[in-house]
N, C-alpha and C positions, 0 to 999 in steps of 0.2 A: 429634882428634875421637874421641869414644868410639863403640864399635861399635853401641850402641842408636840413637844419632842417625843413624849411617850406614845402619843397617837401615831406618829410617823414610824416609830420602832415597832409598835404593835402591828401595824399594817404590813410592814416588811417581814415580820416573823410569820404572820399567817400566810402571806404570799409565798414565802420560802417553804413552809411546811407543805403547802398545796403543790408546789413545783416538785419538791422531793418525793412526794407521794404520787407524782404523775397524775394529779387531778386538776381539772380546770378550776380557776379561781374567779369567783364573781367579782365585779367591781366593788372595792371596799371603800366605804366612806365613814365618816364619824358616826353616822346613824345606823350603820350595819351592826346587827347583833350576831356575833360569831356563832353563838349557840342558837340554832334554829335558822339562822340566815346564811350560814355557810355549810353546804352539804358535808356530812361525815365529820363535822367538828363536834366531837362528843367527849365523854368523860375519859376516854383513852388519850385524846389529843390535848385536852386542857392542861394537864400537868407538864406535858412536853413543851407546849407553847409558853407556859409560865416560866419554865426553867430556861428556855432559850432567850426569852425577854430579859430575865434577871441577869443572865450572862452578858447579853448585849449592852445593857445599861450599867453593868458593874454594881448591881445592888443585890440585896438578899430579900427574896420574897418567900416567906415561910411556906413549907410544904402543905400545911393545913389550911391555907387561904386559897379559896377559889375566886380568882379575880374576875371571872366571867359571869358569875351568878351573884345577885344581891342576896345575902343571907337573910335579911329581914323580910323581903317580899318573895323570895324564891324565883324571881324573874330574871331572865338573861339581861346582862348589861350590854349597851351599845359600845362600840369602840371608843367613842368620846367618854362615856360614863366609866368605862374600864380605865382609861388613861387618867381621869380625875381621881378615881379610887386608888390607883397605884401611886399617883403623886402624893395623895394625902397619907397613904400608908408609909411611904418613904419619909415624909416629913415627920410623922409620929415616931418612926424609928430614930430619926436624927435627934429629936427632942429627948427621947429616952437615953440615947448614948451621951448626949450633952449633960443630962442630969446626973448620970453615973460618974462622969469624968470630973 
């Protein structure tokens, strides 16, 4: 799945979580960093958002992967960066599955 489609899905997921929680949703763009940029988007919400995103796109995102924080820098990813990260993650999974087959 390409990163632009993932970006749209990610924005939809965050918007829906905010609505379901009866919280205002700030304007979300590719440069928005959900962690730190969206109030109350914290470690309790990240796994929920990841699971909803995985379900929406029909993919498997491992539970031990935090798509919203860069593990190397420990810095929050923007929505654009998150979409690119997930796109690459899914591509790697596809390569592994093809190698096994």
